[in-house]
C-alpha positions as a Markdown table, in Angstrom:
| # | Residue | x | y | z |
|---|---|---|---|---|
| 1 | Met | 0.0 | 0.0 | 0.0 |
| 2 | Pro | 1.5 | 3.5 | -0.9 |
| 3 | Thr | 2.4 | 5.7 | 2.0 |
| 4 | Phe | 0.1 | 8.6 | 2.8 |
| 5 | Ser | 2.8 | 11.0 | 1.7 |
| 6 | Ala | 3.3 | 9.3 | -1.6 |
| 7 | Val | -0.4 | 9.4 | -2.4 |
| 8 | Met | -0.6 | 13.0 | -1.4 |
| 9 | Arg | 2.6 | 14.0 | -3.4 |
| 10 | Asp | 1.2 | 12.2 | -6.5 |
| 11 | Ala | -1.8 | 14.5 | -6.2 |
| 12 | Glu | 0.1 | 17.7 | -5.6 |
| 13 | Ala | 2.1 | 20.2 | -7.5 |
| 14 | Cys | 5.8 | 20.0 | -6.7 |
| 15 | Tyr | 9.1 | 21.5 | -7.8 |
| 16 | Gly | 7.1 | 23.9 | -10.1 |
| 17 | Phe | 5.4 | 21.0 | -11.9 |
| 18 | Pro | 1.7 | 20.4 | -11.9 |
| 19 | Ala | -0.2 | 17.8 | -9.9 |
| 20 | Gly | 0.4 | 14.3 | -11.4 |
| 21 | Phe | 3.7 | 15.1 | -12.9 |
| 22 | Gly | 5.7 | 13.0 | -10.4 |
| 23 | Pro | 6.2 | 9.2 | -10.6 |
| 24 | Arg | 3.1 | 7.2 | -9.9 |
| 25 | His | 3.3 | 4.9 | -7.0 |
| 26 | Gly | 2.1 | 1.3 | -7.2 |
| 27 | Pro | 0.1 | -0.7 | -4.6 |
| 28 | Asp | 3.4 | -1.6 | -2.9 |
| 29 | Gly | 4.3 | 2.1 | -2.5 |
| 30 | Ala | 7.2 | 1.8 | -5.0 |
| 31 | Pro | 7.4 | 4.5 | -7.6 |
| 32 | Glu | 7.2 | 3.6 | -11.3 |
| 33 | Pro | 10.7 | 2.9 | -12.8 |
| 34 | Phe | 12.7 | 6.0 | -13.6 |
| 35 | Glu | 13.2 | 5.0 | -17.2 |
| 36 | Gly | 9.5 | 5.0 | -18.1 |
| 37 | Trp | 8.8 | 8.1 | -16.0 |
| 38 | Tyr | 11.7 | 10.0 | -17.6 |
| 39 | Ala | 10.8 | 9.0 | -21.2 |
| 40 | Thr | 7.3 | 10.6 | -20.7 |
| 41 | Arg | 8.5 | 13.7 | -18.8 |
| 42 | Arg | 11.8 | 14.5 | -20.4 |
| 43 | Ala | 10.6 | 17.3 | -22.7 |
| 44 | Glu | 8.9 | 19.0 | -19.8 |
| 45 | Leu | 12.0 | 18.8 | -17.6 |
| 46 | Gly | 13.8 | 21.2 | -19.9 |
| 47 | Glu | 17.4 | 21.7 | -19.0 |
| 48 | Val | 17.3 | 19.5 | -15.9 |
| 49 | Pro | 20.0 | 16.9 | -16.3 |
| 50 | Glu | 19.0 | 13.3 | -16.4 |
| 51 | Glu | 21.0 | 12.6 | -13.3 |
| 52 | Val | 19.3 | 15.3 | -11.3 |
| 53 | Ala | 15.9 | 14.1 | -12.6 |
| 54 | Arg | 16.8 | 10.5 | -11.3 |
| 55 | Glu | 18.5 | 11.3 | -8.0 |
| 56 | Trp | 16.4 | 14.3 | -6.8 |
| 57 | Leu | 13.0 | 14.5 | -8.6 |
| 58 | His | 12.1 | 10.9 | -9.2 |
| 59 | Arg | 13.8 | 9.4 | -6.1 |
| 60 | His | 12.5 | 12.0 | -3.7 |
| 61 | Trp | 9.2 | 13.1 | -5.2 |
| 62 | Ser | 7.1 | 11.5 | -2.5 |
| 63 | Glu | 9.2 | 13.1 | 0.4 |
| 64 | Ala | 9.8 | 16.5 | -1.4 |
| 65 | Ala | 8.2 | 18.6 | 1.4 |
| 66 | Ser | 11.4 | 20.5 | 2.2 |
| 67 | Tyr | 11.9 | 21.8 | -1.3 |
| 68 | Ala | 8.6 | 21.3 | -3.0 |
| 69 | Trp | 8.4 | 25.1 | -3.4 |
| 70 | Leu | 11.5 | 25.3 | -5.4 |
| 71 | Asp | 10.8 | 25.4 | -9.2 |
| 72 | Val | 13.7 | 23.4 | -10.6 |
| 73 | Arg | 13.1 | 24.8 | -14.1 |
| 74 | Arg | 14.4 | 28.1 | -12.8 |
| 75 | Leu | 17.7 | 26.5 | -11.9 |
| 76 | Ser | 20.7 | 26.1 | -14.1 |
| 77 | Phe | 22.9 | 23.0 | -13.3 |
| 78 | Leu | 26.7 | 23.0 | -13.7 |
| 79 | Leu | 28.6 | 19.9 | -12.9 |
| 80 | Glu | 31.8 | 20.8 | -11.2 |
| 81 | Ser | 34.6 | 19.0 | -9.4 |
| 82 | Trp | 35.1 | 20.3 | -5.8 |
| 83 | Pro | 38.0 | 19.5 | -3.4 |
| 84 | Thr | 36.9 | 17.8 | -0.2 |
| 85 | Ala | 37.6 | 21.0 | 1.8 |
| 86 | Arg | 35.0 | 22.9 | -0.3 |
| 87 | Cys | 32.4 | 20.0 | 0.2 |
| 88 | Met | 32.9 | 20.4 | 4.0 |
| 89 | Glu | 31.6 | 24.0 | 3.6 |
| 90 | Val | 28.2 | 22.8 | 2.4 |
| 91 | Thr | 25.5 | 23.1 | 5.0 |
| 92 | Phe | 22.3 | 21.3 | 5.7 |
| 93 | Gly | 19.0 | 23.1 | 5.9 |
| 94 | Ser | 17.2 | 23.5 | 9.2 |
| 95 | Gly | 14.5 | 21.0 | 8.1 |
| 96 | Trp | 17.1 | 18.2 | 8.5 |
| 97 | Gly | 17.7 | 19.0 | 12.2 |
| 98 | Glu | 21.2 | 18.4 | 13.5 |
| 99 | Cys | 22.8 | 16.2 | 10.9 |
| 100 | Pro | 25.9 | 14.5 | 12.3 |
| 101 | Asp | 29.4 | 15.1 | 10.8 |
| 102 | Gly | 29.4 | 11.7 | 9.3 |
| 103 | Ile | 27.6 | 8.5 | 9.7 |
| 104 | Glu | 29.9 | 5.6 | 10.5 |
| 105 | Pro | 29.5 | 3.2 | 7.7 |
| 106 | Glu | 28.4 | 0.0 | 9.4 |
| 107 | Pro | 27.6 | -2.5 | 8.1 |
| 108 | Val | 29.8 | -2.0 | 5.0 |
| 109 | Gly | 27.5 | -2.2 | 2.0 |
| 110 | Gly | 25.2 | -0.1 | 0.0 |
| 111 | Leu | 26.2 | 3.7 | -0.1 |
| 112 | Pro | 28.6 | 3.5 | 2.8 |
| 113 | Gly | 30.5 | 0.6 | 1.3 |
| 114 | Phe | 30.7 | 2.3 | -2.0 |
| 115 | Met | 32.1 | 5.5 | -0.5 |
| 116 | Leu | 34.6 | 3.5 | 1.6 |
| 117 | Ala | 35.9 | 1.6 | -1.5 |
| 118 | His | 35.9 | 4.6 | -3.8 |
| 119 | Gly | 36.4 | 7.6 | -1.5 |
| 120 | Thr | 33.6 | 9.6 | -3.0 |
| 121 | Trp | 29.9 | 9.4 | -3.8 |
| 122 | Pro | 28.3 | 7.4 | -6.7 |
| 123 | Ser | 26.4 | 10.5 | -7.9 |
| 124 | Pro | 26.9 | 14.2 | -7.4 |
| 125 | Ile | 25.2 | 16.1 | -4.6 |
| 126 | Ile | 23.2 | 19.2 | -5.5 |
| 127 | Val | 24.1 | 22.5 | -4.0 |
| 128 | Val | 22.5 | 26.0 | -4.4 |
| 129 | Pro | 24.0 | 29.2 | -3.2 |
| 130 | Gly | 21.9 | 30.1 | 0.0 |
| 131 | Ala | 21.7 | 33.8 | -1.0 |
| 132 | Glu | 19.9 | 32.8 | -4.1 |
| 133 | Leu | 17.2 | 30.8 | -2.2 |
| 134 | Arg | 16.4 | 33.5 | 0.4 |
| 135 | Gly | 13.2 | 35.3 | -0.3 |
| 136 | Leu | 12.1 | 32.9 | -3.1 |
| 137 | Lys | 8.3 | 32.4 | -3.2 |
| 138 | Gly | 7.5 | 29.4 | -0.9 |
| 139 | Ala | 10.8 | 29.5 | 1.1 |
| 140 | Arg | 10.3 | 29.5 | 4.9 |
| 141 | Ala | 11.1 | 32.9 | 6.3 |
| 142 | Asp | 12.9 | 31.2 | 9.2 |
| 143 | Glu | 15.1 | 28.9 | 7.1 |
| 144 | Glu | 18.8 | 29.5 | 7.5 |
| 145 | Phe | 20.5 | 29.0 | 4.1 |
| 146 | Gly | 24.2 | 28.8 | 4.4 |
| 147 | Pro | 26.5 | 30.1 | 1.7 |
| 148 | Leu | 26.5 | 26.7 | 0.0 |
| 149 | His | 23.1 | 25.0 | 0.7 |
| 150 | Leu | 22.6 | 21.3 | 0.1 |
| 151 | Val | 19.2 | 20.4 | -1.4 |
| 152 | Glu | 20.0 | 16.8 | -2.4 |
| 153 | Gly | 22.6 | 14.3 | -1.1 |
| 154 | His | 22.4 | 14.5 | 2.7 |
| 155 | Gln | 23.5 | 11.0 | 3.3 |
| 156 | Arg | 26.3 | 11.3 | 0.8 |
| 157 | Leu | 27.6 | 14.4 | 2.4 |
| 158 | Ser | 27.4 | 12.9 | 5.8 |
| 159 | His | 29.4 | 9.9 | 4.8 |
| 160 | Leu | 32.0 | 12.2 | 3.2 |
| 161 | Arg | 32.3 | 14.0 | 6.4 |
| 162 | Trp | 33.0 | 10.8 | 8.2 |
| 163 | Leu | 35.6 | 9.8 | 5.6 |
| 164 | Ala | 37.4 | 13.1 | 5.9 |
| 165 | Val | 37.9 | 12.4 | 9.6 |
| 166 | Asn | 38.3 | 8.7 | 9.7 |
| 167 | Ala | 39.7 | 7.5 | 6.2 |
| 168 | Ala | 41.2 | 9.0 | 3.1 |
| 169 | Pro | 38.6 | 10.3 | 0.6 |
| 170 | Val | 39.7 | 11.1 | -2.9 |
| 171 | Gln | 40.7 | 14.7 | -3.5 |
| 172 | Thr | 37.8 | 15.8 | -5.5 |
| 173 | His | 34.1 | 15.1 | -5.8 |
| 174 | Glu | 31.5 | 15.8 | -8.4 |
| 175 | Val | 28.9 | 18.3 | -7.3 |
| 176 | Tyr | 26.0 | 20.0 | -9.3 |
| 177 | Leu | 26.0 | 23.6 | -8.5 |
| 178 | Ala | 22.5 | 24.8 | -9.2 |
| 179 | Arg | 22.0 | 28.6 | -9.8 |
| 180 | Val | 18.6 | 30.3 | -9.6 |
| 181 | Ala | 17.8 | 32.3 | -12.7 |
| 182 | Thr | 16.8 | 35.9 | -12.1 |
């Protein structure tokens, strides 16, 4: 049975797209496969990179409450390579509470195992300059946006923080820097 939030998000507008745009959820609560959803939505996504559509919009549609107000079609995405030190400057939003400086990767498998083996994440995190988010329609007035504000990739960034203290991450990491069009 789909979760209440999945059913509600299916019926709501989100990320600047109309109701019904997100992936549909089956009786088991799982979203439709990315490939089928993307094939039918690609033209409407405009300049949103396929990887961003997969990792942010499709994967997180049913839990999009934190950034549902953000019209992704107003963002331009530039894939950059950042040193670990710059990645450590990225901040979490207040909606995520107190995120730890790393999550010890136990048991070794899945995302933690990948990051231990490769020293970086399997797909880029998405960061928006905080100053560009302040005052946008729908943004919470009490939200504290740091200079580099993370909108997708919270677990990956937490694992990188752990690696930076306890292991040897690679020197650079792919990051999508998303800029808000004015």
